[in-house]
C-alpha positions in Angstrom: 33.8 -5.4 -15.6 32.7 -2.3 -17.6 30.4 -4.5 -19.7 28.7 -5.8 -16.6 28.2 -2.3 -15.3 26.6 -1.2 -18.5 24.2 -4.2 -18.3 23.3 -3.3 -14.8 22.6 0.3 -15.7 20.5 -0.7 -18.6 18.5 -3.1 -16.4 17.8 -0.5 -13.7 16.9 2.0 -16.3 14.4 -0.4 -17.9 12.9 -1.3 -14.6 12.5 2.4 -13.7 10.9 3.1 -17.0 8.5 0.1 -16.8 7.5 1.0 -13.2 5.8 4.2 -14.5 3.4 2.2 -16.8 -0.1 1.4 -15.5 0.6 -2.3 -15.3 3.0 -1.7 -12.4 1.2 1.2 -10.8 -2.6 0.8 -10.8 -3.4 3.3 -8.1 -1.8 6.7 -8.2 -3.0 8.7 -5.3 -5.2 8.7 -2.2 -8.6 10.3 -3.1 -10.0 10.3 0.4 -9.9 8.5 3.8 -12.7 6.4 5.2 -13.2 6.1 8.9 -13.6 2.6 10.2 -14.7 1.8 13.8 -12.9 -1.2 15.2 -15.2 -3.9 16.4 -14.6 -6.8 18.7 -12.6 -9.5 16.8 -11.4 -7.0 14.1 -7.7 -7.2 13.1 -5.7 -4.8 10.9 -5.4 -7.7 8.4 -9.2 -8.2 8.0 -9.9 -4.5 7.9 -7.2 -4.1 5.2 -8.5 -7.1 3.3 -12.0 -5.5 3.1 -10.7 -2.2 1.7 -7.5 -3.1 -0.3 -7.2 -2.0 -3.9 -7.0 -4.7 -6.5 -3.6 -6.3 -6.9 -2.1 -4.3 -4.0 0.1 -6.3 -1.6 -1.9 -6.5 1.7 1.3 -6.1 3.8 2.0 -2.8 2.0 -1.5 -1.6 2.5 -1.4 -2.5 6.2 1.8 -0.6 6.5 0.1 2.4 4.9 -2.8 2.2 7.3 -0.4 2.0 10.2 1.5 5.1 8.9 -1.7 7.1 8.4 -2.9 6.2 11.9 0.5 6.5 13.7 0.3 2.9 14.9 3.5 1.6 16.3 2.2 -2.0 15.9 -0.7 -3.8 14.4 -2.5 -4.0 17.7 -5.9 -2.4 17.5 -8.8 -2.4 20.0 -12.6 -2.3 19.9 -13.7 1.4 19.8 -10.6 2.6 18.0 -11.2 4.6 14.9 -8.9 4.1 11.9 -8.5 6.2 8.8 -8.3 3.9 5.8 -6.8 5.3 2.5 -9.0 4.9 -0.5 -7.2 5.1 -3.9 -8.2 6.5 -7.2 -7.7 4.2 -10.3 -5.6 5.5 -13.1 
């Protein structure tokens, strides 16, 4: 039992250490926000797809956009203005 616990601790420590390397974290911080005017037919998915940083999971990026804009759902409407986070590369 103790041996398994030691292995688990080593595994989590290794994952924590590796997550700090650039291969796991390409974008460190938001540099600025871009304002996007929602047009007829736009969805949060296609707006995110146009602005997503390389290798970012689109679902995570959509969640970030929703958080920044205080959206309770992914429903957006023509005329809405959204702030889109733009990230700086490491």
